[in-house]
C-alpha positions as YAML, in Angstrom:
chain: A
units: angstrom
residues:
- id: 1
  name: MET
  ca: [-27.00, -2.06, 4.04]
- id: 2
  name: ARG
  ca: [-25.52, -1.12, 0.24]
- id: 3
  name: ALA
  ca: [-26.25, -4.06, -2.62]
- id: 4
  name: ASP
  ca: [-22.51, -4.83, -3.23]
- id: 5
  name: ALA
  ca: [-22.11, -5.66, 0.84]
- id: 6
  name: ALA
  ca: [-25.21, -7.36, 1.02]
- id: 7
  name: ALA
  ca: [-23.62, -9.62, -2.22]
- id: 8
  name: PHE
  ca: [-20.59, -9.94, -0.55]
- id: 9
  name: ILE
  ca: [-22.22, -11.10, 3.29]
- id: 10
  name: TYR
  ca: [-24.65, -13.25, 1.03]
- id: 11
  name: GLN
  ca: [-22.02, -15.69, -0.31]
- id: 12
  name: GLY
  ca: [-19.75, -15.96, 3.00]
- id: 13
  name: MET
  ca: [-17.00, -13.06, 2.41]
- id: 14
  name: SER
  ca: [-16.32, -9.46, 3.82]
- id: 15
  name: PRO
  ca: [-16.29, -6.55, 1.84]
- id: 16
  name: ALA
  ca: [-13.18, -5.61, 0.32]
- id: 17
  name: PRO
  ca: [-10.43, -4.20, 3.28]
- id: 18
  name: LEU
  ca: [-9.93, -0.73, 3.81]
- id: 19
  name: ASN
  ca: [-6.13, 0.73, 2.87]
- id: 20
  name: LEU
  ca: [-3.64, 3.38, 3.06]
- id: 21
  name: MET
  ca: [-1.61, 4.52, 0.07]
- id: 22
  name: LYS
  ca: [1.84, 6.52, 1.18]
- id: 23
  name: LEU
  ca: [3.99, 8.30, -1.51]
- id: 24
  name: CYS
  ca: [7.59, 5.83, -1.30]
- id: 25
  name: VAL
  ca: [10.51, 9.26, -0.67]
- id: 26
  name: GLY
  ca: [13.64, 7.75, -1.19]
- id: 27
  name: ALA
  ca: [13.32, 4.63, -3.68]
- id: 28
  name: ASP
  ca: [12.09, 4.84, -7.46]
- id: 29
  name: ALA
  ca: [11.29, 1.62, -8.02]
- id: 30
  name: PRO
  ca: [9.53, -1.24, -6.01]
- id: 31
  name: GLU
  ca: [13.28, -3.08, -5.90]
- id: 32
  name: ASP
  ca: [14.64, -0.48, -4.28]
- id: 33
  name: LEU
  ca: [11.72, -0.32, -1.47]
- id: 34
  name: VAL
  ca: [12.44, -4.21, -1.48]
- id: 35
  name: ALA
  ca: [16.51, -3.74, -1.20]
- id: 36
  name: TRP
  ca: [16.26, -1.39, 1.63]
- id: 37
  name: GLN
  ca: [13.77, -2.73, 3.75]
- id: 38
  name: LYS
  ca: [15.47, -6.74, 3.13]
- id: 39
  name: MET
  ca: [18.66, -4.71, 4.44]
- id: 40
  name: ARG
  ca: [17.47, -2.63, 7.47]
- id: 41
  name: PHE
  ca: [14.65, -5.40, 8.69]
- id: 42
  name: GLY
  ca: [15.77, -8.78, 7.24]
- id: 43
  name: ASP
  ca: [12.91, -11.30, 6.75]
- id: 44
  name: GLN
  ca: [11.25, -9.30, 9.99]
- id: 45
  name: PRO
  ca: [8.28, -7.33, 9.40]
- id: 46
  name: ALA
  ca: [8.86, -4.29, 7.97]
- id: 47
  name: VAL
  ca: [8.21, -1.06, 9.92]
- id: 48
  name: HIS
  ca: [7.02, 2.34, 8.58]
- id: 49
  name: VAL
  ca: [7.16, 5.17, 11.30]
- id: 50
  name: THR
  ca: [4.34, 8.19, 10.88]
- id: 51
  name: ARG
  ca: [2.73, 11.28, 12.46]
- id: 52
  name: MET
  ca: [-0.60, 10.56, 12.37]
- id: 53
  name: TRP
  ca: [-2.39, 7.13, 13.65]
- id: 54
  name: PRO
  ca: [-5.04, 6.09, 11.93]
- id: 55
  name: LYS
  ca: [-8.60, 6.62, 13.12]
- id: 56
  name: ARG
  ca: [-9.77, 3.08, 11.24]
- id: 57
  name: GLU
  ca: [-7.20, 1.05, 12.61]
- id: 58
  name: GLN
  ca: [-9.72, -1.85, 12.98]
- id: 59
  name: GLU
  ca: [-10.87, -2.07, 9.40]
- id: 60
  name: LEU
  ca: [-7.53, -1.43, 7.99]
- id: 61
  name: LEU
  ca: [-6.07, -4.52, 10.65]
- id: 62
  name: ASP
  ca: [-9.01, -6.73, 8.87]
- id: 63
  name: GLY
  ca: [-6.88, -7.22, 5.63]
- id: 64
  name: GLY
  ca: [-5.53, -4.07, 4.69]
- id: 65
  name: SER
  ca: [-2.61, -3.00, 2.83]
- id: 66
  name: LEU
  ca: [0.05, -0.36, 2.79]
- id: 67
  name: TYR
  ca: [-0.26, 0.39, -1.14]
- id: 68
  name: TRP
  ca: [3.09, 2.26, -1.93]
- id: 69
  name: VAL
  ca: [3.08, 5.54, -4.88]
- id: 70
  name: PHE
  ca: [7.21, 5.69, -6.58]
- id: 71
  name: LYS
  ca: [7.38, 8.83, -8.77]
- id: 72
  name: GLY
  ca: [3.40, 9.35, -8.63]
- id: 73
  name: VAL
  ca: [2.22, 5.74, -9.82]
- id: 74
  name: MET
  ca: [0.67, 3.05, -7.59]
- id: 75
  name: GLN
  ca: [2.84, 0.13, -7.96]
- id: 76
  name: ALA
  ca: [2.80, -2.29, -5.19]
- id: 77
  name: ARG
  ca: [1.60, -3.11, -1.82]
- id: 78
  name: GLN
  ca: [2.24, -4.19, 1.85]
- id: 79
  name: ARG
  ca: [0.08, -5.82, 4.30]
- id: 80
  name: LEU
  ca: [-0.97, -3.96, 7.37]
- id: 81
  name: ILE
  ca: [0.05, -6.37, 10.06]
- id: 82
  name: GLY
  ca: [-0.54, -4.37, 13.74]
- id: 83
  name: LEU
  ca: [0.09, -0.36, 14.03]
- id: 84
  name: GLU
  ca: [2.67, 0.50, 17.10]
- id: 85
  name: GLU
  ca: [3.02, 3.26, 19.25]
- id: 86
  name: ARG
  ca: [6.62, 5.23, 18.91]
- id: 87
  name: ILE
  ca: [7.53, 8.34, 21.17]
- id: 88
  name: GLY
  ca: [9.92, 10.35, 19.04]
- id: 89
  name: GLU
  ca: [13.03, 12.20, 21.19]
- id: 90
  name: ASP
  ca: [11.06, 14.75, 20.34]
- id: 91
  name: GLY
  ca: [8.10, 13.55, 22.52]
- id: 92
  name: ILE
  ca: [5.74, 13.53, 19.76]
- id: 93
  name: ARG
  ca: [3.53, 10.27, 19.22]
- id: 94
  name: ARG
  ca: [3.50, 8.69, 15.82]
- id: 95
  name: CYS
  ca: [2.33, 5.61, 14.78]
- id: 96
  name: ALA
  ca: [4.69, 2.75, 13.31]
- id: 97
  name: LEU
  ca: [3.16, 1.23, 10.62]
- id: 98
  name: MET
  ca: [4.06, -3.18, 10.96]
- id: 99
  name: LEU
  ca: [4.02, -4.71, 7.71]
- id: 100
  name: GLU
  ca: [4.42, -8.34, 5.80]
- id: 101
  name: PRO
  ca: [7.89, -8.51, 4.58]
- id: 102
  name: ASP
  ca: [6.49, -9.56, 1.08]
- id: 103
  name: LEU
  ca: [6.07, -6.54, -1.47]
- id: 104
  name: VAL
  ca: [3.14, -7.28, -4.05]
- id: 105
  name: ARG
  ca: [3.30, -5.81, -7.22]
- id: 106
  name: VAL
  ca: [0.27, -4.15, -8.17]
- id: 107
  name: ALA
  ca: [-1.36, -3.29, -11.68]
- id: 108
  name: ALA
  ca: [-0.10, 0.56, -12.42]
- id: 109
  name: VAL
  ca: [-2.26, 3.39, -11.41]
- id: 110
  name: PRO
  ca: [-1.28, 7.26, -11.15]
- id: 111
  name: ARG
  ca: [-1.65, 9.32, -8.32]
- id: 112
  name: ARG
  ca: [-1.22, 13.09, -7.57]
- id: 113
  name: PRO
  ca: [1.64, 13.91, -5.17]
- id: 114
  name: PHE
  ca: [0.14, 14.37, -1.53]
- id: 115
  name: GLN
  ca: [1.17, 14.30, 2.18]
- id: 116
  name: GLY
  ca: [1.29, 11.96, 4.57]
- id: 117
  name: TRP
  ca: [-0.89, 8.80, 3.88]
- id: 118
  name: ARG
  ca: [-4.63, 8.62, 2.58]
- id: 119
  name: TYR
  ca: [-7.28, 6.08, 2.89]
- id: 120
  name: LEU
  ca: [-7.98, 4.09, -0.01]
- id: 121
  name: LYS
  ca: [-11.06, 1.63, -0.62]
- id: 122
  name: GLY
  ca: [-10.58, -1.74, -0.84]
- id: 123
  name: SER
  ca: [-13.08, -1.30, -4.36]
- id: 124
  name: GLU
  ca: [-10.59, 1.42, -5.59]
- id: 125
  name: ALA
  ca: [-7.17, -0.69, -4.96]
- id: 126
  name: PRO
  ca: [-5.48, -2.03, -7.91]
- id: 127
  name: VAL
  ca: [-5.12, -5.99, -8.86]
- id: 128
  name: ASP
  ca: [-2.31, -7.63, -7.37]
- id: 129
  name: LEU
  ca: [-0.27, -8.56, -10.78]
- id: 130
  name: PRO
  ca: [0.22, -12.53, -10.88]
- id: 131
  name: ARG
  ca: [4.16, -14.00, -9.58]
- id: 132
  name: GLY
  ca: [5.43, -14.18, -12.52]
- id: 133
  name: LYS
  ca: [4.87, -10.67, -13.71]
- id: 134
  name: THR
  ca: [6.84, -8.83, -10.82]
- id: 135
  name: ASP
  ca: [9.89, -10.80, -12.82]
- id: 136
  name: GLU
  ca: [8.96, -8.43, -16.24]
- id: 137
  name: GLN
  ca: [11.05, -4.86, -15.96]
- id: 138
  name: PRO
  ca: [8.22, -2.68, -15.08]
- id: 139
  name: LEU
  ca: [7.10, 0.01, -17.81]
- id: 140
  name: PRO
  ca: [8.65, 3.56, -17.21]
- id: 141
  name: PRO
  ca: [6.53, 5.07, -14.35]
- id: 142
  name: GLU
  ca: [5.98, 8.17, -17.30]
- id: 143
  name: LEU
  ca: [4.56, 6.12, -19.84]
- id: 144
  name: ALA
  ca: [2.55, 3.80, -17.24]
- id: 145
  name: ALA
  ca: [0.60, 6.52, -16.44]
- id: 146
  name: ARG
  ca: [-0.13, 7.84, -19.68]
- id: 147
  name: LEU
  ca: [-1.53, 4.71, -20.30]
- id: 148
  name: ALA
  ca: [-3.64, 4.62, -17.14]
- id: 149
  name: ASP
  ca: [-4.87, 7.74, -17.64]
- id: 150
  name: MET
  ca: [-6.14, 6.75, -21.08]
- id: 151
  name: GLY
  ca: [-7.26, 2.86, -19.16]
- id: 152
  name: LEU
  ca: [-5.88, 0.73, -21.22]
- id: 153
  name: LEU
  ca: [-3.09, -0.42, -18.15]
...
């Protein structure tokens, strides 16, 4: 057993959850995603359908989140509350990621482009920003990425 996992167990806590990260296509900022989800789902869980089904489903559903990347910068997350099968009109099986409606802002972290989703270890996930800070005007994505590259954000 790894030493950091043993420390969590010793303290009566479980290790940091496994997460997913995904590019948010069609939204420039977290506020755009919030508005779109509110219009589409109201106060119900948000749904994001993806082609691949995560093999580590149980780990993800044990407190994991979907971390959203906007224009090359990871800026927000939503807790995963379930996975559901969806069959498209083309007959292909897909995975519906069921998400809590609340979007939590996180410290900005730059990410290179990628396709689909990727696993994100809990130990590598950015920290949540204080609730009051979510009302502040966010830094432009390019500036946030450069500051994060320098280790200043």
